[in-house]
C-alpha positions in Angstrom: -0.1 0.1 -0.1 0.8 3.7 -0.3 0.3 6.2 1.2 -0.7 9.9 -0.2 -1.0 13.1 1.8 -4.6 14.9 0.8 -4.1 18.4 -0.8 -6.6 21.1 -1.0 -6.7 23.6 -3.7 -7.9 27.2 -4.5 -9.0 27.0 -8.1 -9.6 30.1 -10.2 -12.0 29.7 -13.2 -14.8 28.6 -15.0 -16.3 26.1 -16.9 -16.1 28.1 -20.0 -12.6 29.1 -19.8 -11.2 26.3 -17.9 -9.5 26.4 -14.0 -5.7 26.5 -13.0 -4.5 26.1 -9.3 -3.9 29.5 -7.9 -2.8 27.5 -4.0 -2.1 24.2 -2.7 -2.5 23.7 0.9 -1.4 20.3 2.4 -3.7 18.8 5.0 -2.7 16.4 7.7 -5.3 13.7 5.9 -3.3 10.6 5.1 -4.4 8.0 3.1 -3.7 4.5 2.3 -4.4 3.6 -1.6 -3.6 -0.4 -2.7 -3.9 1.2 -6.3 -3.8 4.4 -7.1 -5.1 3.9 -10.6 -8.6 2.5 -9.4 -10.7 5.6 -9.7 -13.4 4.2 -7.4 -11.2 3.3 -4.5 -9.4 6.6 -4.8 -12.8 8.8 -4.8 -13.9 5.9 -1.8 -10.7 6.2 0.5 -11.0 10.2 0.2 -14.8 10.1 1.5 -13.9 8.2 4.8 -12.0 11.4 5.5 -12.4 14.1 3.7 -16.3 15.5 3.3 -16.3 15.6 -0.5 -19.5 17.8 -2.2 -22.0 15.9 -2.6 -22.8 17.6 -5.9 -19.4 16.6 -7.8 -19.6 14.7 -10.3 -16.1 12.9 -9.8 -14.9 11.4 -13.3 -11.6 12.4 -13.8 -8.6 11.2 -11.8 -6.1 12.9 -13.6 -3.1 10.4 -12.7 0.4 10.9 -11.6 1.0 14.6 -12.8 4.3 15.1 -12.0 6.3 12.4 -10.0 4.2 11.2 -7.2 1.5 13.9 -7.5 -2.1 13.3 -9.0 -5.6 15.3 -9.4 -9.0 14.5 -8.8 -11.0 16.7 -10.6 -14.7 16.8 -11.0 -16.4 16.2 -15.0 -16.0 20.0 -15.5 -12.5 19.5 -15.4 -12.4 21.9 -12.0 -9.2 20.7 -9.8 -11.1 19.6 -6.4 -8.0 17.7 -4.7 -4.2 16.9 -5.1 -2.9 13.6 -3.7 0.9 13.3 -2.8 2.7 10.3 -2.4 4.3 10.5 1.2 5.5 6.9 1.9 5.4 3.7 -0.7 
């Protein structure tokens, strides 16, 4: 299992023009993932420790954007959270 820190994002933009990450805020929330490539596992494990907005539909997990970081996006492409590898 790998351990990931949940990182909150300050996101600017809109559905028409797109979104960009303005700032990141590391939380103390660490989740363990057996398979970080499994979108359902990532979302379900996140819900155990973090209050995701119910109205958001999470259809895209941008896997491994940079090294050991990946992002959760909603179905409009808005970045919701980042995950940072802290331990393999």
